[in-house]
N, C-alpha and C positions, 0 to 999 in steps of 0.2 A: 436851248439854243432852239430856233425855227428851223425850217428850210434855207430859207434865204441866206441865214447866217453861217449853215454847213456847207453850202455852195461857196460863199467867201472864204472859209476856211481852206478849203479843197484848192480852188483858184490860188491863194497865197501861197498854200505848201509848193505847189508846181511852179509857181512864180519864183520863190526866194530858195527851197530846197534844194530842187534839182542842179541848177547852178551851180550852188555854193558846194555839192558833193562833186558836182564835175570839174570845178575847178581844183580842188584837193588832190582829187586821184589823177588830172592830167598832170600837175607839177610833180607827183609821185611816179608818174610812169618816166616823164622826161629824165628824170631823176638815174630813175634806174637805166634808161637808153646810155644817157651821157658816160656813167660808170660801165656798163659792158661794152660799150664801143670805145672807153678809155678818153674819152674826150676831157675827163676829168680825173685824174692820177688817187691814187690813195694818198698823196702825201699833200696835194691839192685840196682833197676833201678834208684833213685833220685843219686845214684854215678855214675851211666855212664851219668847220665844226666850233672853232676856237671863234670865232666870230658870235657866230649863233648862242653860245654859251656864254661870253664873257659881256657881250654889248648889247645885242638885239633883246635878247629875254630879259634881262636886266631891266631895259629902259622901258619896255612893255610893263612889266609888272609895278615898276615905280609910277609910271602914268596912271594907272588904272586905281592904285590905292591913294594916290597923294591927288585926284581928281573927284574922290566919292565923296558925297554927300551923307551922311552919315544920320541926318536927322528924318529919313525918311525909311529907316532901317526897321524892319518888322522882326524885332530881337527873338521873339520865341519860334518863327519860321527859321531866321538862321539856325537858333539854339537847337532846331531837329533837325535840321541838315546836317549841322556840325558833329551831334550825338549819333547821325546814321552814318555818316563817314568815319568817326571816331571809331565806334564797334566795328565795322568794316577793315577799318585801317590795322586796328589794335587783335583782331583775330586773324588776318593775314599775317600779321608779324609772328604770331605766338605759333602757329601752324607751321610755319615754315622754320623757326626756332626748332621745334618740336621734331620734324622732321628731315632735316639737314643733321649730317655728320660728317666732318665737326661743325659744330655751332658756325652759322655764316649769317654775321649780322649785315653787311651791306646785300647781300640777297634779301634779306626779310624787308629792307627798307625799300629797294627800289622795286621789289613785289607788292608793297602796300601803297606805293603812290601810284604804281602801274591801276592798281584799282581802285582809287578815290579822286584821281584829277584827272577833269575831264576836259575836252576839248572848247573852253567856253567860248572863246573869242572868235576861232576860226569856222567852227560848225556850230558851235551853242549858238551863238547870235542870231544867224538864219535861221535856224530851226523853230525859235523860240518866237520870233519875231514872225514867222510865216505861221504858225499856228496861233499866237497870242495878240499878234498885232491889232485886230480889230475890235478884240473884246477886252483885254489885260494889256494895255500897251505898257505899264509897268512893270510885267513879268520880265521884259527884255533887260531893263535896269536892273534886276535882281543879280545878274549874274555877275556884276562886278563887287556885289554885296559876298557870293557866294563863292568868287574865286580866292579871298584872301582865307578861307578856310582852310584849304591846303597850302595856300602860299607861306602865310604866317603861323600857322599853329600845327599841323599836322606835318608838313614837309620837313621844317626844320628837326622834328623829333629824327626823321628818316634820314637825316645829313648826319645828325649825332653818330648813328649807326653804322652811316657810310663810312663815315672818319673815322671810326674807331676800328673797323675793319680795314680800312685801308692801313692806319699807323700800324695795327697787326701784321699784316702781310709785308710791309717793308721791313728792309734789314736791320738791324739793332745794331748802332756805330758805338753803342755807350760802353766803355769799358769799367766796370766797379760792379757795385752793391747794385743789388736788384731795385733798392728803392730808387736811387737815380735813374736807374732804366725807366721806371713806372711815372717818374717825374718828368721826362723825357717825351714820353709817351702822351702824357696828358698835358705839356706845353704846345707839342706837334697838332693834339686834338682840336684844343683851343684856337692855334693859329689856323687851322683847315676850316675851322667852324666859322669865325671871325672874319674870314678873308674871302668865305666863298660869296660869290657876286648876287647868287641869287637871294640868298639869307639875306646878303646887307641892303641890297636894294628894298627888300619888304620891309625891312624894318625903316630905312630912311623913306620909303612912301607914306607909312603911317605918320612917322615922324612928320615929313613934309606937309600931311593933309592937316595936322595940327597948327603948325606955324605957319602956315599960307592960307587955311580956311578955304581949302580945295579949290584955292583960286591960283596957279601957279604962273609965274611970269613968263609973257611971250617967250623970251628968248629961250629959257630951259623946255618949257613944255615944246617948242619947236623942234628944239635939237633932240628931245627924245623921242619926240613923235615919228622924227625921220626914222630913229634906229628901230622904233616898235612896229615902224609898218613894215619895215622888211623882216619880221621874225618870219611870219606865215610862211610866205615863199620859200625864204632860205631853209627853214626846219622841214618843209614837206621836202624840197629838192634833196637835201641832207640825207632823209631819209630815205627816198629811193635810191640814190650811190650806197648807203648800208645794206639793201636789198640784192645787190648783186653776189650773185654766188650763194645766197643765203636760202633760198626757196625749195632746193633740191635738198637741204639738210631736215626740212620737216618732214621728215615721213619714222613712223616707227615710233618708238620712246620720246623721238624729238617734238612732237605733236601733243603728248598729254600736258604739258606742263603751260604751252600756250592756251590750249583749251581751257584748263582750270581757271586760269586769270583770266580769258575772256568771260567766262562764266559767272565768272565773282563780279567783272565790270559791268556787263550788260543785263545780266538777268538779276543776281543775287541785291546787288546796291539798289539797283532801281525800287524793287520792293521794298527794302527795309529802309529806303527814305520815305515811301509813300508810308507805310506804319508809322515812322515814327513825326512824321507831320499830322497824320490823323489822331494819334496816341496823344500828345501834348495842346492838342486844339487850336492849331497854331492861327485860326481864321478869327474874326469877331464874332463870327456867328455860323451857321451850319453850312450853310451855303459857300462862305468864303473858304472855312475848312477845306471843303471839299475839294475846290477849286486848285488849292493851294497844293492840296497832295497829289491831286492828278499832274499838277507842274513839276512837282518833285519827281514823280516817276519818270513824267518824260526826260526831265535833266537830268537823270541817272542813266538814262539809254545813250546818251550824246558817246562817243568812243572816246577812248584815251587821248592825252594832247600830246602834240610833239615834245613838248619841254621835258616828258619822262626820257624820250630817248636823248636827249641833250645830257641830262643827269646822267644815264648810265654812260656817256661818254667822258664827263666831266671825271668820274669816279672808276672809269673802267670795270664796268661790271655788268655784265650779260647784254653787253652791245648788240649782238646778233639776235639774241633771242628777243631784246625789246622791239630792234627794228621788226623783225619779221611779227611779232606779235601786234605790236601796232595797227599793221596794213591789214592783218586779219581781223582785226578788231573794228578799222573803220569800214571794210567791206559787210562785216557781219551785221554790224550796226544800222545799216542801211535798211533793210526790211523790217526791223524790229521797231526803229525810228517812224517810217511808214504805216506801219501797223498801230503803233502807239497813236500816231497823229488824227487816223481815220478815227477809232474807235472813242477819242474824247469825247465827242458830241453826240456819241450815240444814248439814249436813254431808252431806246424799246427794246423789247423780251425778245431775246434771244437764244431762248432756251433749245425751241423747236428746233432750231437749225443747227446748235451747238449737238444735240441728240442724234438728228439725222446725220451731222458728220461723223459724230461716236461710233455709229452703227456701220458708215460704210468703212470705215477705217479695219474697224473690228474683222470685216470680210479680209480684208487683205493680209490682218495680223494672223488671223487664223490659218490661213496658207502658210504662212513664213514661219508661225511654230510648228506648222506638222511638218515642213519641210527640216528643220532643224531637228525634229524629233528623228526623222527618217535618216539624216545623218548621223546623227549622235549612235543611233541603233546600228547600223549597216556597216558602220567604221568602227565599232566598239571602242568608242569612247567613252562611253558609261562606266568602263572598268577603269577609267583613269580618275586620277585625283586633280583638280576638284572640278571635272568634267559629271560626276556624276551626280553633284551636288547642283550643278548647271540644270541638268536635267529635270531634275527635282522642279527646279524656276521655270523651267520650260512647260513641263507639267500644267502646272499652276495658271501659265499664262494661256493654254488651250481651254483653260475651264472657264477662264476670263471672257475671251473671244466669246465662247458656246454661251454665256450665259448673256453678253451682250446683245449678240445673233438672237437668241432667245425671246428678248423683252422687245425686239424689235424697232424700227425706226420714230416711232410715235412718243411722246414724252407723258401720254395718259399711263395714270394707274389704278387698278380696281382691285378691292379688297377678294379676290380669289383667291383659289388653293392655286392655281398655276402661278398666277403673278407672284404669290408670297413665297413659292417655292424658285421662282427665277429670280427676285431680288436676295432671296437668301444664299443663292449660287453664288450670286454677282458678291455679293458682300465676303463671301468665305473665299473665295478665289482673288480677289482684291487683298485683303488683309494676308491671305497665304504667299502671294507675289511680295509683298513688300517685306514680310519676315524672311523667306528664303534669300531675299538680298541679303539682308542682314546675317541669316548663317552663311551664306557663301563668301563672305567677307570675313567673318569670323574662320571659316575653313580656309581659307586663304591665308589667316594669320597663324592657326594651328599648324598648316602646312608647311612655313618657312622655319615656327620655331620648335615641333614636335617631327614634322616628317608624316609621309603618306599614312604609315600604317596607324600613327593614331588618329587621326582624319577618319580612316576606315570604321575605326572602334568608336570615334564619336557619332558616326553619322547617324545612325539610329535617335540617337536623342535629338540633334538636329530637326531629324523630321516629324520629331514627337511635338517640339515645339512650332515648327512651320505649319505643320497641317494638324497637328490638335490643337493649340492654342485659338486657330480662326474657327474650329468646330464648336469647341467650348463659348467663345463670344457670341457668335452667333447663334446658338441653341439658348443662351439666357436672354439675347435679346429678343429673340421669338417669344419666350414664355414670357418676359417681363412689360414687354409693348404688346401683349396679345395679338402677335404675327402683323404688327404695323411697323415694318424693317424702315419705313421711310421717315419715320419720329426723329425727333433732335437727339435721342440717345445713340442712332447709327451715327450721328458727325461726331457725336463727343468720344464715342469707340474709334472711330476712325483718326481724332484727332490725337488722341492715346496713343495708338499705333504708330502712327507717323514721327509723333515726337521720339518715342522709346527707338524704332527702327532706324533713325537721321541719328539718332546720337548715337546708338552701338555701331551704326556701320562707321559713320565717321571716327568715333574712337579706334575701332579695328585698323581701318584703313591707314591712320596715323601709325599707330605701333608696327602694321606691316611694313610701312615705307622706311620706317627707323630700322627694323631688322633687315632690311633688304640694303639699304645702305650700309650698314655695320658688317654685313658678311662681304660688300664691295670692297669695303676697306681693309676688311682683313686678308681677302684674297685680290689685290688690284688686278692682276693677271688673269684673273677669273672672267670670261663670258659668259652671260647670259641668254641663251641660245634663244629667250623670250623678248628677245630686243627687236627683232623683227614682226609685222604683222604677217608675214608669210613666213611658214618653216621650212628649212630644207629640207626634202624627203629624204634625201643620202644621207647617210651617217659622216659626223665628224668628229675627230679624234678627242676633241676638247669636252670637257664635263665641268661645270661650274661646281663649285665649292659647297658641300652641303654637309649635314649630319641629322642622321636619321636614326631613330631610338624607335624600338618596339620589337619587330620579329625580325630585323637585319641585324640588331643590337648597334653598336655605333660604328657607321661606314662615312668614310671622307674621303672625296674623291679631289685629286689635286689637278688643279690645271694644266695643261702643256703649255710648252715655251712660248715665249711672245713671238709673234710672226717676223717673216726674214723673208724679202723678195728675193735674196740674191741666189737663184736655184742653180746656179752654173757652179758654185763652190759645194763644200761637203759642209755647208753650216745646219745644224741639225733640226735647227729652228724652221725650216723654210715650209711654209704655206701648211702649218700646223700638223706636218708629217711628223712623227715621233719616230726618232730612233730608238732600237731596242734598247739602249743604257738608260734613255729618259721616259720610258713608258712608264708613267705612275698612275695609274686606274685602278678603278674597283677592284680588277679581275688580279692586280698583281703591286698591293699595297708594300707585302713584305718583302717579295725579290724583284727589284728593278725588270729581270730579265728570265722570271719564270712567272707563269701563268694560275699565281696563288694570293687567294683573298684572304685566306684565313685569319682570325682573331688571334692575338697573341698564344693566348688558351691552347689555342690548337696547331699551332704551325709545327710543333713536334710530331703530330700525328699525321701531318701531309705530307705524302710521298710525291716529291719534284717530278719524278719521272713518267706519273700520271696524271689524269686531270682532276684538277681540285674540286675535292668534294663539296667543299664549300660554297662552291657556286650553284652548284646543282640544288642546294638547300635552300639558297636567297631565290632560286628560281621558282622552284616548287612552293614556297612560302607565299612568295608574288602570287603564284596562279590560284593559290588555293584563297587569297584575299581579293582576288580580284581584281590586281594593280600588276599593272606593268612592272618590267625588270627596274629597280632602283636609280639607274642613270636615266631613265625615262619618265620618270615620275616628276621631274620637274623640267625646267628648261623647254624644250621642243615640245616635247607632250603634255605640259601642264599649261602651255598657251597663257601664262601668267601675264602677260602685258594685254591679252583681249581681253581675260578677266578684271584688270584691273580697270580698263576704257569702261566695261560695263557697267561697275560697280559706280564709278564716277557719274554716268549719264545715269542711272537709277538716283544716285544721290538727289541729282539735282529735279528729276522726276517728284521726288518725297518732298522736296524743298517748297514746291509748287504746289502739290496737294497739300502740305501743312498751311500754307499763306491764304490758297483758297478756302479749306475747312475753318480756320478759325476767322476768315471774314465773315463767313456764312453764320455762324456760331454768334460773332458779335453784334450780326444783322445791320451792318453797316450798310451804306450805298451800293447800290448792286447794279451799277450802270458804268458806262464809259471804261475804264481800264479793268474795272471787274469783269468784266465782256473777254478781254485780251486774257487774263489771267489764266480765266474760265477756259477759254478755248485753249492754251497752251497745256492745261491740264489734263483736260480728255485727250489731247494728241500725243502727251507723254504716256497718260496711263493705258488708253488703248491700244496705242503704237509701238509697247514697248517690246511687243516681241518682233519688230522690225529691227529695232537695234542689236537683239542678237542673230538675226537672219544674217544682217551686215557682217559681223563679226566672227560667226561660225557656220553659216550656211555657206559661204561662197569661196570656201580655200579650194582653189585647184588641187593641192597636194593633194588633199583628202576625198575630193569627190571626182573631177574632171579627170586627172590623170591617172587613177585607179580605172575608171571606165574604159580611157583610151586605151590603157593595156591590157584591159579584157576583149576588147575588139579586135586588138592587134594578134591577141593570143588565138582567138577564133580564127582569124585571117589565116595564120601563118601556122598556127598548130601549135605553137610553143611562144613564150617570153623569151626569144633570142634575138640577134641582131643578123639579118640575112646578109650575108659578105658573098660577093662573085667570087666565081671558081677561081682558081690559082689561074687557069690557062688564059682566062678571059679579064685577067689585069690588064689594066693599061700601060704602056711602057714606060709613061712617069712614073706610074707606082711602082715601075719593077726597081728602074734606076734609083728611085730615092730608098727604096729599101735596101739595095744592093750598097750605095755610098753610106747609108746608117749603120748598117752592118758592120761596113771595112773601117769605116774611122770613128764614130761616136757612139756605137752602143753600149763598149765597156764604160767608157767616161760617164754616159748618161745614167746608168743601172747607179755607178759609185755613187754620183750626186745626188740622187731623188730618192733611189728604191728605199725604201724605210719599211720596219714593221708597225702598222697602225691597229689598234683597236676600236672595233665599233661593236655596242651592247655586250654580248657574250661571248665574242669570238674578235681572236687577233688574226690580221689579215698579215702574210709573211711577204715580204720585198714588193710592197705594193706603192702607188703614187697616185696623185691628185691630178686631173687632168688643167688645173690652173698653175700646178708646177710643173709640169712639163713643158708650156706654153711659155713662162717666164723663161725657162732654163733654152728651149730652141731661139729665144729673142735676143737673152745675153752671149749665146754662141753664135751667133751670127748667122743663123741657118733660117732665118725669118726676120722681116725688118717690122712688123708689127705681130698684134694678137690674129686679124685675120689669116695671114699667112701661115702663122705658127698652128694653127687649127687646122689649114689645109695641108701642112706636112704630117700632122698628127694622124689625119685620117687617112692618109696616104700608107703610114706605119701599120694603121689598125687593117685597113684594107689586106696589106701583104702579110697578115698574122704575126708580126710582130709585137704588136700590141693588144691587150685586149682588156674590156670590162671584166673585173671580178667574177659578177655573174653572169658575163655575155648578155647582158639586157640594153645595153647602151652602148650606140656608135659617138665616137668621141667628140667634148664637148669642152670648152672653158669654163669649169665648174669643177666643184668637189669632188665629183665622183671618181671613185678608187679604180685604177687599171692596174694590170700587171704584165711585165717582160713575160713573153713566151721562151 
């Protein structure tokens, strides 16, 4: 394509693509504002959802299928698109079924639709027309050919799964034999599938195309066209309505699943589509095949269709998740679409620019990696599991950044001793980063199954594999190629390592999710303290259910009772504060009111009047192995959520590397989309330390707060709260304290003062700041949380309450306080 054509493409993109995206996002925002201001109530939004799912969408589907001219179909190209979508569809279904416990067929179906159905008409047409309108105008019509792949072939499979799940969830009213119940369930399933408006209109659309020879009656076409035209605006407006109150939920673990689905839709699906079209040689010649494969990649980057949200409403499946994921997917697709549209017509050699970009990114990555290394070292996180494995991965990333900087920004290679050593170090660190990612995933799995002691025992083996294997591979490569590390053998080795690592990482991650899900089902009230990206530094009285084997024997931590906001009563379940009779944790499994953690074989030897000797043995064994105490080895100390996010991000990096390396070895056309994938692979590989920096290098609880405490200690001479002298107390403070002592002190102690355990110590008659705040509000001493905190600060200044370590003033948090 010459320069004039490239300019025309860019002008067409700005003329059609930007307005289309603006319209979509504006309608979504209008729906959100209408819902936020209660202009459209929840009951009214249900009516909009019914109209969209029952009338607008089925009409649009029928029209698109009934007016299609099948004589212009490139069946090989459509077969490649069907193969690609089918692969992604069934992989998503299988992975969801493997991870979910109990098996959730409906969830698997809706997730598979999300990852494969594109917004063909509202966003797809203007995007394709903007890019190919002048060079390949027929590509825009292909959208009407590819839409039935999802609507008529894949989506019905998902509808069946969702209908089966719906019937399983519904209460069974049949009284009689099990065969009658199964028969009724089958009849209800068939009824739900047959009367599904989307599926029915898909079948009727194909039948109408055959009967009417894609020439509908003016009356039918006019009627359905009116309904179909209302779909885009109504669906996007409904999407905005459903977003009210949902954005704030996308924090911590709630972000993982949407990010995984979006990653599959916007990155994995386009690559799979491109490879399937190229492999099946869909065009009549090489040039047409290349053009069709590039078109398939761009088509795959189109965000998910609003119809998926309609399906979730029809079956009441993951409605909030689908709404949030669709909006995020639409926003994130914009830069990918723009980048893909820009590089489609590029045929220049961008190797030097990409090399320079990787060099500059390595400078930032080296600084970030060194910072993470310092954080792990100074905070002694390397003594924890799995942080010890993460530190090894961080060291490999430092070596990778050093090797990239050693090579310089130029793309030239000379067969000198120095260049050979630089390339060898780069290959070693690259292979090591990949293998350490897999070893980290295996470590997380073993931590969940066997406990931290087993992972510590296994750590030397993991280190030997992750560092020893790359050394052997690089050595063999140097000997076999006579120090020519740029040969095709290096790409072959990298391809094998990538395939091994992505297979092992994905398998271990699926097993890890299964075991985590199983444990949560066995202990439904247990809270995983890793469920927040920022963990609390103050102790909590809850410890998740775990079973550790090894030096600790078998240890089971029972979770505390559920939360209850009624602090004004004597409810023992108030704000995670355990009463003495309900304190069941590592130290006191044997006796609820005794500080004893001895196993059954040693209970008789333990003197209940003295400190439990078994606790000391546990702590000593943990110190010898370089571990924290057992209740800190998981949950907050392990930061399992952050490690899960890290592994998922690196899995995407492996997928991009696998695609790029296979592309190079097959010696396919290295222009257009290849440049985009090479750019993404360079950014992911050289910038992988930045992901670790974001997850582990910016934790205020580990870095900034200890620094502030240190400065505060140096300034005040000790880490204590500086209270005003008793004679200098304000009149209001004295009055509040006198009134509280006279009328409320005894009642407050009885209501909220409980025995609470943290780590290896039990605190007697303590309470949490948030518990006192709720008690003050419910007893009428404060109208809201702000007044309650002010009231409690008067009590602390008056020496009626104090922090257990005298290190904090009063706050509405989980900090522990005691009555003086």
